[in-house]
C-alpha positions in Angstrom: 64.1 13.8 64.2 62.9 12.2 60.8 63.3 8.6 62.0 59.8 8.8 64.2 57.1 7.0 62.9 54.7 9.9 62.0 57.6 12.1 60.2 56.7 13.8 57.0 53.1 13.3 57.9 51.3 17.2 58.4 48.3 17.2 60.6 46.4 20.7 60.8 45.0 21.2 64.4 42.1 23.2 64.6 41.5 21.5 68.1 40.7 23.5 71.2 41.2 23.0 75.1 41.3 19.3 75.5 40.2 16.1 73.6 41.3 17.2 70.4 45.4 19.1 71.4 45.9 15.8 73.3 44.8 13.8 70.0 47.2 15.5 68.1 50.0 16.1 70.7 49.6 12.5 70.9 50.2 12.4 67.2 53.0 15.3 67.3 55.1 12.9 69.8 55.4 10.5 67.6 57.0 12.7 64.4 54.2 14.3 62.8 54.4 18.5 61.9 51.3 19.2 64.0 50.5 22.8 62.9 48.0 24.6 65.5 45.8 27.2 64.0 44.1 29.2 66.5 42.0 32.2 66.7 43.2 35.6 67.6 41.9 35.3 70.8 43.9 31.5 70.5 42.5 28.5 72.8 40.1 29.2 75.4 42.0 26.9 77.7 45.6 29.5 77.5 43.7 31.4 79.9 43.0 28.1 81.8 45.4 29.6 85.0 46.8 29.9 87.4 49.4 28.3 87.5 51.0 30.0 84.2 53.8 28.9 82.8 56.2 32.5 82.1 54.0 35.6 82.6 50.1 35.3 82.8 50.4 37.6 79.8 52.2 34.5 77.7 49.4 32.4 77.7 50.5 29.8 78.4 48.5 28.2 81.5 49.8 24.8 82.8 47.0 23.5 81.6 47.1 24.6 78.3 51.0 23.0 78.2 49.4 20.0 79.3 48.4 18.6 75.4 50.2 20.9 73.4 54.1 20.2 73.0 55.4 18.8 69.8 53.2 21.5 67.8 53.4 24.7 65.9 51.4 27.4 66.2 49.5 29.9 63.7 46.8 32.9 64.0 44.1 32.8 61.5 41.1 34.5 61.6 38.1 32.4 59.6 36.0 35.1 59.9 38.3 36.4 56.9 38.4 35.1 53.0 41.9 35.8 53.3 42.6 33.6 56.0 39.8 30.9 55.4 42.1 30.5 51.4 45.3 30.5 53.7 43.7 27.9 55.8 42.4 26.2 52.4 46.5 26.9 50.8 47.7 24.7 54.8 45.0 21.8 53.5 46.5 21.1 50.4 49.7 20.5 52.3 48.5 17.9 54.8 47.8 14.5 55.0 45.3 14.9 58.4 43.0 17.4 59.3 41.6 17.7 62.8 38.8 19.5 64.3 36.0 19.4 66.8 33.9 22.0 65.4 29.4 21.3 65.4 28.6 20.0 62.7 26.8 23.9 61.6 30.1 25.4 62.1 31.8 22.8 60.5 30.0 23.2 57.0 30.0 27.2 57.1 33.9 26.5 57.4 33.6 24.2 54.5 35.1 21.8 56.9 32.3 18.8 56.7 33.7 15.1 54.7 31.8 15.7 51.7 33.2 19.7 51.1 36.5 18.4 52.0 36.6 15.0 49.9 35.2 17.1 47.1 38.2 20.1 47.5 41.1 18.2 49.1 40.7 14.5 47.7 43.9 12.8 49.9 42.8 15.1 52.8 41.9 12.8 56.2 39.5 14.7 57.9 38.9 13.3 62.0 36.6 15.3 64.6 35.3 15.0 68.3 32.6 16.2 68.9 30.3 16.0 72.1 26.8 14.4 71.4 26.3 11.7 68.7 23.3 11.8 66.2 20.6 13.8 66.5 22.3 16.0 69.2 25.1 16.7 67.3 24.6 20.3 67.6 24.8 19.8 71.0 28.2 21.4 73.1 29.2 19.1 75.3 32.4 19.4 78.3 34.0 16.8 79.9 31.7 16.8 83.2 28.3 17.4 81.0 29.7 14.0 79.3 30.3 12.2 83.0 26.9 13.2 84.0 24.9 11.7 80.5 26.8 8.7 80.3 25.5 6.6 83.1 29.8 7.5 84.7 29.0 9.9 87.5 25.8 7.7 89.0 28.1 4.7 89.5 31.2 7.3 90.6 31.2 7.7 94.5 30.2 6.3 98.0 27.1 4.4 97.7 25.6 6.6 99.9 26.2 10.1 98.8 25.5 11.9 95.8 26.9 11.5 92.0 30.4 12.4 91.3 32.8 13.0 88.5 36.9 11.6 88.1 39.2 13.7 89.3 40.2 14.5 86.0 38.4 15.0 82.4 39.4 11.2 81.4 36.6 11.1 79.3 38.0 14.0 77.2 41.3 11.7 76.8 39.2 8.9 76.6 37.7 10.8 73.0 41.4 12.2 72.4 42.9 8.8 72.2 39.6 7.4 69.9 40.6 10.1 67.7 43.9 9.7 67.3 43.2 5.6 66.8 40.9 5.9 64.3 43.1 9.2 62.3 46.3 6.7 62.4 44.0 3.5 60.7 42.8 6.4 58.2 46.5 7.2 57.2 47.6 3.3 57.4 44.5 2.3 54.8 44.7 5.7 52.9 41.9 5.4 50.2 39.3 3.6 52.1 38.3 5.6 54.6 38.9 9.5 54.3 37.1 10.9 57.6 36.8 9.6 61.3 34.3 10.7 64.1 34.0 10.9 67.7 31.9 11.7 69.7 32.7 12.1 73.8 28.9 10.9 75.1 29.4 8.1 72.9 32.7 7.3 73.5 31.4 7.8 77.8 28.9 5.4 77.1 31.0 2.4 75.7 33.9 3.4 77.8 32.2 1.9 80.5 32.8 -1.5 79.6 32.1 -4.2 82.7 29.9 -1.1 84.0 27.4 -1.3 80.8 28.0 -5.1 80.0 26.0 -5.6 83.9 23.5 -3.4 82.7 22.8 -4.9 78.8 23.4 -8.2 80.8 20.8 -7.6 83.6 18.4 -5.1 82.5 19.1 -3.3 85.7 21.2 -0.6 86.3 24.5 -0.2 87.7 24.6 1.8 91.5 27.5 3.4 93.5 30.1 1.2 95.1 32.3 3.4 96.2 35.8 2.6 95.9 35.0 -1.5 95.7 34.6 -3.1 92.6 31.2 -4.6 91.7 33.0 -7.7 90.6 35.7 -8.1 92.1 36.7 -9.0 95.8 39.1 -7.4 97.1 39.7 -4.6 95.0 39.6 -1.1 96.8 41.8 0.4 99.5 42.0 -0.7 102.6 43.4 1.4 106.1 47.0 0.0 107.2 48.5 1.4 110.5 49.6 4.4 109.5 48.6 5.3 105.7 46.5 4.0 103.2 46.9 1.3 100.1 45.2 -0.7 97.7 44.6 -4.2 96.8 43.5 -5.3 93.4 43.3 -8.9 93.8 42.3 -10.5 89.5 42.2 -14.2 91.0 41.9 -17.1 93.3 45.7 -17.8 93.8 46.4 -14.4 94.3 43.4 -13.9 97.0 45.3 -17.5 98.8 48.9 -15.7 98.7 47.2 -12.2 99.9 45.7 -14.6 102.9 48.8 -16.1 103.1 51.5 -12.7 103.9 48.4 -11.7 106.5 48.2 -14.5 107.9 44.4 -15.4 107.5 43.4 -19.2 107.2 42.0 -19.5 103.8 38.5 -19.9 104.5 37.5 -22.5 101.5 33.9 -20.8 101.3 35.5 -18.1 100.3 38.4 -19.3 97.8 36.4 -18.3 95.0 35.4 -14.9 93.5 32.0 -15.3 93.3 32.0 -16.9 96.9 33.3 -13.5 97.6 31.5 -11.6 96.1 28.3 -12.8 97.3 30.4 -12.2 101.3 32.1 -9.4 100.3 31.2 -7.8 103.9 32.7 -11.1 105.5 35.2 -10.4 103.2 36.5 -6.9 103.8 36.5 -6.9 107.7 38.1 -10.0 107.9 40.9 -8.4 105.9 41.0 -4.6 107.4 40.8 -5.9 110.5 44.4 -8.0 109.7 45.6 -4.9 107.3 45.4 -2.1 110.3 47.5 -4.2 112.5 50.3 -3.3 110.4 52.8 -0.7 108.9 51.9 -0.1 105.2 55.4 0.1 103.8 56.3 -3.4 105.4 52.7 -5.0 104.7 53.2 -4.1 100.6 57.2 -5.4 100.2 55.5 -8.6 101.8 53.3 -7.9 98.9 54.8 -7.3 96.1 57.4 -10.7 97.3 54.4 -12.6 97.7 53.4 -11.2 93.8 49.9 -9.2 94.6 48.7 -6.2 93.3 48.9 -3.9 96.3 50.5 0.0 96.4 50.2 2.8 98.1 46.8 5.4 98.2 49.8 8.0 96.9 49.4 11.7 96.2 50.7 13.6 92.4 53.8 14.9 94.3 54.8 11.3 95.5 53.5 9.5 91.8 55.8 11.8 90.3 58.5 10.7 92.7 57.8 7.4 92.0 58.0 8.0 88.0 61.3 9.6 88.8 63.2 7.0 90.4 61.8 4.5 88.0 63.8 6.4 85.0 66.6 6.8 86.3 69.8 8.1 85.4 68.0 10.6 83.5 64.6 11.1 85.2 61.0 10.9 84.1 59.8 15.0 84.0 61.1 16.1 81.0 62.1 20.8 81.4 62.0 22.5 77.4 62.1 26.3 77.6 62.0 26.6 81.4 58.3 24.1 81.2 58.2 21.5 83.0 56.2 18.7 81.0 55.7 14.6 81.8 56.6 13.0 78.5 54.6 10.8 76.1 54.1 7.0 77.8 54.6 5.6 74.7 58.2 3.8 73.9 59.3 3.3 70.7 62.0 0.6 71.1 62.5 1.0 74.3 63.0 5.0 74.2 60.8 7.8 75.5 59.8 10.1 72.0 61.6 13.0 72.7 59.8 16.4 73.3 60.8 18.5 70.3 58.9 21.7 70.8 57.8 23.4 73.6 53.9 24.0 74.1 54.0 27.2 71.8 52.9 31.0 72.6 50.2 32.2 70.6 51.0 32.9 66.8 54.3 31.9 67.4 55.0 30.5 64.2 52.4 31.8 61.7 55.1 33.6 59.7 57.1 30.6 59.4 54.2 28.1 58.3 52.3 30.4 56.0 56.2 31.7 54.3 56.8 27.4 54.0 53.8 27.3 52.0 54.6 30.5 49.8 57.7 28.7 49.3 
């Protein structure tokens, strides 16, 4: 579609697995022509199944499909001079290169920023690495970043072991920051030619309030389970027939919560600092009132009172919620027999289209290289 914001922008995507492919998928959703360059064996996440879309031999795992829509796939063996020359030709046609090679590998392939500035002065290069600075050649995956960044140390029950998040949140955070940096460089073309994001640095800075607490006090933060270190109440509760979450961010919401629950508003608990200081008293008081109420009835009353609350959904229930919210038409999109979540970015009120399904390995090699020769 020629009316999407990034129509006419070509992205050469040399990245693999999650952070880089997530960044380039965001750009593809916004209209960029994303050419995914894969080695002969393909992006390794193609084999991260089951489950699969199609036959396992198609090598479209559900994992791979989740971050590779709106792209074309070509195969180049960058161990060969001929295919490195083909890549060089593609970079001549491109606005942006995205990769997640370690610095030593990027240097061997001539993809470090200085070399690219010399050979392709109009090209912007964006990279997602693992560790920052002197450790940049160390490999990293999301769980490693969650461990070394401190995120696992503050995730989990207070008396339990450190835990990782249920999805690779740090890969997604780094990918989002890579896409943001790349867009800024495209908008301010000529002011910057390279963008670098490291998974671990994005992770540590992404600790936000937890990091701020450590910097302000000099004291390491501890695990609070599902509670919040700075806000009360901000956690799950058990109703008579299911679990719900309360996210009370200000004192007015707390007063309205007490009204819905029929709990007298104690002036000694009227402000958030007071509630944090007497966390156990507040939680015990609320849990006693909540446990006597049917979950959905209580949630309806809280919504009516404008108190932030919701059920603890399973993933299937969350999808059903999104489907109901997007009627008519629903939320999940099917293309080439593959069911995908759409982009959450809406332009002029409309969801950006899934123009291409996640590609088969090398599906567009002849097409893309033919465009260049033509």
